[in-house]
C-alpha positions, 0 to 999 in steps of 0.5 A: 288633911295631915295628923302632923297639924294636931301633933303637940295639941292633942297627939304626940311621935313616938318611935315606933320598933318592933317590939312597940308594933307587936304589942298594938297588933296583939292588943287588937287581936286581943279586942276583937276576940273581946268584940265576940263576946255576947255575954256583954252587951252590945254597946261594949262589944262594939267599943272592944273592936 
């Protein structure tokens, strides 16, 4: 199975560059850190992860 069949339906292609990849990594790191916050519900920690 490939994601290529979803391009144009529910996915779009984007040109990646170092800046875009860096933003995605920073966002992922922030979400992982948020998932460790014990003051929020388990469901929200799961969503953040």
